N, C-alpha and C positions, 0 to 999 in steps of 0.2 A: 490400305491405309491404317493398319493396326500396328501397335507396338506392344512389347511385353509389359504387362501391367505393373511388374515390379519396378519398372523404370519411372513410373509416375510418382509425383509428389503425394505425400499423405494429406488428404483433404482436411483432416482435423488440425494438422499443424499449420496448414495454409490459412485456416480460418482465424488463427491467432494473429496472422500477419496482415491479411487483407479481409476487410469486412464485406466480402462479396462485391457485387457490381454497384452497390450503393455508395462505394467509396468515392469521394470527390476527385481524388487524384486520378483514379482509373477512369472515371467519367470524362475527365479532361482529355486523357489519351484517346478514348473512344471517339469523342467529338472531333479531335484532330484527324483521326483515321477516316471517319466518314467524309469530312471535308476534303482531305487530301486525295482520296481515291474516288470521291463522288459515288459512294455506294449506299445501299439502304441501311446497312448497319455495320459497325465495327464492335466486336465482342471479345472480351477477355475471359478465358476459360481456365479454371483451376480444378484439378481432380476430375471425378466422374459424376458428381451430384450437382444438379442445377440449383443455385440458391433461389429462394422464394422472394426475389427482389423486384421482378418485373410484374406488371399488372396481369393477372390471370386471364388467359385467352387473347392477350394483345399480340400484335405482330412481333413486338420485341421479345415476348416470351417464346413464341414459336421459333424465331430465328435463333434465340439462345439455346433452346432445346435441340435444334438441328445441329448446332456446333458441338454441344455436349455429346450427342450420339455418334459423332465421328471421333474415333480414338485419336489421342494426341500422337504426333509423329515427331521424331527427332530431326526431321528434315522439313524444309519448306515445301508446302503443298499448294499447287494451283490447279484448279479444275475450270477451264474456260467456259465449258458448257456442261453443267451438271446433268441436264436432261439426257445427254448422250453418253454419260458415264456408265460403264458396265454394271456397277453395283449401286452407286448413288442414284442412278436414274430411276430405280424402283422405290426410292424413299417416299414415304407418304407426303412429305412437304415438297417433293419435286414432281412426282407423278400427279399429285393433286394440289389443291389450294394450300399455300399461296403460290405454288409453282416457282420455287427457287431455281435460278439458272446459273448463278456464279458463286464459287466458293474458293477462298484462298486462306492459308494459315501459315504461321511461322512459330516454331517452338519457343517457349519461355522457360528459362532455367533458374533454379534456386541459386543462391550464393555458393552452395556446395557443389554446383554443377549437375545436380540431379534434375530430372525433367519435372517442371512445376505445372505446365499447362501449355497454352497457346494463345495467340491473338489471331482472330478470324475476321475475314471480310465476307459479307453476304450481299448479293444483289439479285434483281429479277430480270436482268438481261444478260445474255452471254457476253463474254469478253474474250474474243479470239486472240487479241493482242494484249498480253500482260507483259510489258517489257522488263528488261533486266533492272532498269532504274527503279521501276515500281516494286520489284522484288526487294531491292535494297532498302527502299523506303519502308516497306513492311518490316524488314529486319530491324530497321532503326526504331520503329515503334515498339517492337518486342524488347529491344534494349532498354527503352524507357520504362517498360513494365518491370524488367529485371532490376533496374536501378531502384524502382520503388520498393521491390522486395528486399533489396539489400539495405535500404534505409530503414525498413521496418525491423529487420534483424538487428541492425546496429542500435536502433532505439530500444528494442527489447533487452539487448545486452546491457545497455546503459542503465535502463530502469532496474534490471535485476541487480546490477552492481550497486546502484544507489540504495536499493532496498536492503541489500546485504550489509552495506556500510552503515545504514541507519540502525539496523538490528544490532550490529557490533557496537556502535556508539551507545545505544540504549543499554546493552548488557554491561558496558563499562561504567554506567551510571547507577546500576541497580545493585543493591546488596544481595549477594547470592544466597544467603541464608533465609532472610525474612521477606525479600521481595520489595522492600521500600527503596527510596533513593539512598545512595550511600553518602558518606560524609562529604566527599567532594561535590557531588551533585546538589545536595541540599544547601551547601554553602553558596554554590553558584546561583541557585534559585533565590536564596535570601538576598544576595547582592542585586540581582535583576529586579526583584520585587521592591527593594528599598529605593532604587532609582525611579521605578515606575510610580510608586506611591508618593514619592517626594514631588514628582512632576504633576501628579494629579491632585496634590494637596489633601491626601487622605492618610490616616494613620497606618502604621505597620506594627503588628505585634508578633511576638514569638514566644513559644513555650519550650522549656527544656524539662523533659520528664524522665524520671529515673525509676527503674523497677526496684522496689525495696527488697533488701536481703537476698539479692541475686547470687552473691558469692556463696551464701549458705546453701542455696538450692543446688549449685554446681558441686559443692563439697559433699553434700548429703546424697544426692541422687545421680551425680555424674553429669558430664558436659552434654551428652546427647539429650538427656532430660531437660537440661537448662536451655538447649537450643530449641527444643519443642515448645517450651514455655514462651520463649522470645517470639516465636512465630505466631503464637496465639495472641500474645499481648499486642503485637504489631497489627494484627487483623482487627482487634477491638479498638485500638486507637484510630485506625483508618476509618472505621465506621462512624466516628464522631466528628469528622471534618467534611467540608464541602469539596466539590471537585476542583475549585480554584485555589484551594489551600494545599499545602504540601507537608508530607511526613517523611522524615529521613532518619537513618540510624547515625547518631552523632558519635557514639562510642560503643563499648561493649553492650551495656544494657541501658544506654542513654539515648533518648530520642529528641530530635529537634523538630518542632512543628512551626511552620511559617504561615501567618494569617494576614494576608494583605487586605487592607481596608478595614481592619478590626481595631476597635479601641481596646484599652486595657480591661474595661468592663466586659466586653464581648469575649475577649481572650480568657478572662477568668471563668466565665460561664462555660466556655469550651473545655477548659482544663478540668473544671469540676465535673463536667459530664464524663470526661475521660476517666477521672479518678473513680467515679461511681460505677462506671461500666466495668472497670477492671476488678473492683472490689465485690461486685454483685454476684459473681459466679466463681466458685472455687475450681481449680484445675486438678485433675486426677493424675498423679504420678505414681506408677507402680502400685496402683490400687489405693493410694493414700490421697485424701482430699487436701489440697494445699490452697490456703487463702492467699491471694496475691493482692498487693497494693502498690501504688506508685506515689511518688512525691513529685511536685512540679513547681518550677519557678517561671514567672512571667515578666517580660519587659516590653514596653510599648513606647512608640514615638510620641504619643499624645501626652505622656508624662516626662519624656526625655526628648524634646523636639530636635536637639542638636546632636543626638547620639549617632555614632557610626554603627555599622553592623557589628563590629567587634565590641563596641561599648554595650550594645544591647545584649549580646551573648554573655558578656561578663556580668551584667546586672541580673540577667535571668539565672545565671549560675549561682550568683550570690543569694538570690531568692530561693533557689533550690536547696542550697546548703542550710538556709534558715528553716526551710520546711523539714529537712532531715533532723536538724537540731531540736525542732519543736515536737518531735515524736513520729515523724513520717506519716504517710497516708494523708497528706494535706497539700493544699495549693497556697502559695504565697506570691503576691505581686510586688515587684520591685518598685519602690517609691523613692523620691529624692532624699528622704530622711532615713532610708534603710542603709545601715552600714555593715 
């Protein structure tokens, strides 16, 4: 009753599909087998290693160990009186306690038709008459186990596909250079947060921040150096906001920051923190220390309660232009009297 080990399923792969005999669906099949055949135990075996799921030293653990020690076969196996069997009669659990006397098994196959394991019946009385109908019933139980494996594989494939699609969707929303939300994503976040804040009755603020003299950096040091500066600036800006707030690349060197639940005063404090963070540490480009600064414009629904998201961006842009005109490296908040 041995088979070529190469025909057996990989236990490591099976572990990902079936969580040993603690699995509730397999327990259901086992209970059905015990009741249907009126035997001491019905056991499902995968691979060669017995899972540590039965109580140590219990009858269930002994019966499971017995089944694992009999190599899986690609054919149905029935031993009416194990005690009289040529080789199994010498097994320690047959010749000695607990004196197993009946064993039957039917192979279980993976969806790819490779041998996965077997479903076994164990009892303590010989069964000289194990009829064809009973063999068929055991084969039907094996088919239920195979169906469970098939469902696991299908579920794994579905989960893998969903994870892949989720990663692809996320990649489509991330700016490939600086790792922030891209323009489309940050605009979508702004729309969602505007609706949520309106329903909750809390303000929504946004900041439009622009890196000062970025064109000069590109023209002087080249676009790779300019890209490196943008990456560092994005990282510093991100460090100034909370997890529930969002940072996105709105344009070339322009960033949009969405602050749900923040008043214009809070947004001003955040923008000033960003400005100070950027200005605090020069960046080195080709060995040259470069002082970086940003200008920022702020717009908030607590000052413009009826403003749409487009209105808020327009007003923040207007405030940004005012900051640029005032000499850069500053923050200006849009107010109703700002023209």
